[in-house]
N, C-alpha and C positions, 0 to 999 in steps of 0.2 A: 355709425359709431357704436351703437348697442350691439349690432350684429358682430362687429369686429371684436368688441370686448368679449362677447359670449364665446366666439370662436377661440380667442386666446385662452380663456379659462378652460374650455374643453380640452385644448391641446395640452395645457399645463397639467390638468387632472389625469389625462391619458399617460403622459410621460411619467408622472409621479407614480402611477399605478404599475406601469411597465417596469420601472426601476425597482419598485418594491418586490415584484415577482422575481426579477433577475437576481436580487440579493438573497432572497429566502428560498429559492428553489434548491431542493436537496442535490448534492453532488454525488458522483458515483461512490466515492470513498465514505463520506459521512452517511449516505443512505444505506450502505451495505453494513457498515460497522456502527450501528446506532448506539450512541452513548460512549463508544470507545474513542474519546477525544484525546489527542496528544496532551500529555501533562496529567492524565488521570493516574491515581495510585494503583498498585497491584490489587489491594483489597477492593478498591472501587471497581476494577475490571472484573474481578471474580463475582461481584454482585450483579453484573449485567446479564440480561438474557442473551444467549448465544446468537450469532448472526443467522440469517435465513439458510435453511437447508441442513442445519445440524440437528440431529435427533435428540430426544429428550434424555437419552442415556449418556450424553456427552459430559466430560468432566473437564474443568479448567485445570490445567497442569502446567508447572513451571520447571525450568531447568535447575533450579536450586533445591528441588525436592529429591528424595532418595530415588535413584535410578531413572528419574523422569527423562533425562536427556537421552538415554538409551531407548526408553520406551517410545517417546514421541518423535525421535529423529530430529530434535531441535539442534540447529547449527549456529555457532558463534564464530566470528573472525578472531584472530589473535588479539586485535585491538579491543574488541568488545569483551572478550574474556578477561583481559588484563584490567579493563575498566570496571569490572564487576557487573557487567550487563547481565540481566536475567531475561531469558526468553520464555514466553508462555504461549499455549495454544489450547485447542479443544480436542479431546480424545475420548475414546470409549474403551472400556475394559472387557476383554473376552478371556475369562479365566486368569491366567497369569500374563496375558498379553495386553498391552495398551497400544491402540493405533490411532493416529491423528485423523481428524475429519476434514473433508473438503467442504467448501463454502460456495454458495451460489450468488453471483453478483446480480444486481438488479437488471442487468442487461441480458441475463440468462446464461452467462458463462460460468463454468465451474472452475474454481481455483483450488490449488493445492499448496502444500508447504506453507500454510498460513502461520505467522508468528507475530506475537506482540512483544516488543523489546522494551525493557524497563531499565533505566539508569537512575540510581539513587531513588528508587521507588517511584519513578515517574515514567509514564509511557513516552518514549522518544521515537519509536518507529513501529509502523505496521508494514510487514512485508509478505508477499505471496507470489505465486506463479500461476500463469494461465497458458494454455496451449498456444503455440505460435500462430495457429489459425485464428485466434481471437485478438491478435495484435491490432489490426485495423480498427475493430470495434471499440476496444479499450482506449486506443489512442485518440479516436474521434470523441469519445465521451469525455475524456480528460481535457482535451482541447476546448470542448464546449464549456467545461466547468472553470478552466483556469486561463484560457487564451492560448495564443501560439507558443509552442515550446521552443527551447533551444535544442537543435539537433546536432549530433555528433556521429561520425561514421568510422567504422574500422573493420577489423576481421576477427572472427571468433574461432579459436582452435576447435577442430572437430576430430579428435583422435588422430589416427594414422591417415585419415582422409584429407588432411591438410587444414584449410581454413575456409570459413563461410562468411559472407557479409554480415556485419553487426551494426545496429543502430541503437543509439540511446537518446531519448527525449527527456528533457527536464523542464518542469513547470514550477513557477513560484506560486505557492499556496498560502492561504492566510496564516497558517501556523508553521510554515516551513517550506519544504520542497517535495515534489513528487517526481520519481524517476522511473521511466519505463525502458527496459533494456531487452532488445530482441536480436538473437536468442540470449538466454541466460547461460549459465555454465552447462545446463542441460540443453542440447541443440533442439529438442522438441518443445521447449518452454520459453516463455518470455517472463521477465521478472518485474514486479511493481514494488516500489518502495516508497513509503510516505514518511519522511523524516522531519523531526522538529528541528528548530534552530540550535538546540543543545545536544543533539544526538552525537555520541562519541564517533570520531572518525568522519564527521560531516565534511570538513574541509578537504580530506583526501578524496571523498566520493565526488564532490563538486568539481575537483580538478582532474579527475580520472578521465583519460581518453579511451574510448572503446577499442582503439587499436592496440592498447597496452594490456599486459596481464592484469587480472583483478587485483587491486591493492589489498595486501594483508590477508590474502585467502590462500 
């Protein structure tokens, strides 16, 4: 009886410890963008230390600043622009030129076109792109973080060459949704989007089929 009770207590303690670890283990997105939680203000984002791999000369810049959109190459859809969305990123100044920075994920992959999108002064989306060669690594890590995704298949236009297979995976995350599309509009890149439940155009994104043209782009 005593041995049985002791064994049950040990199993309970082990289960509780394992559960705590599973709940507190940093995920790919939170671990990469420390502090940049969905819902944070623009001012709060500006006060954060830049993500890993960004040099000390980087500047937080946003699309509502003078000439920044041209400088940093920040892109907004028609819906986002009409909704007053502000896109921000990290960039460096070289004379009169400002160039956006790439970021390194904790998996070792380098990402480009990083943008933090704010609606009504709240962060509603983090988006970036990775090389298509990194798709499997990123997909596996997101699946580890959020469970099995919903998969959709289609064809991506590739200029005059016709179309190539396209897949999009969607995960339900604690604060919203994570979407991985391979390839993105750039056939050499896959896109990652982490959207809050209040992100403008979210309903269109969730209903979009990768076999169709991009909504509102």
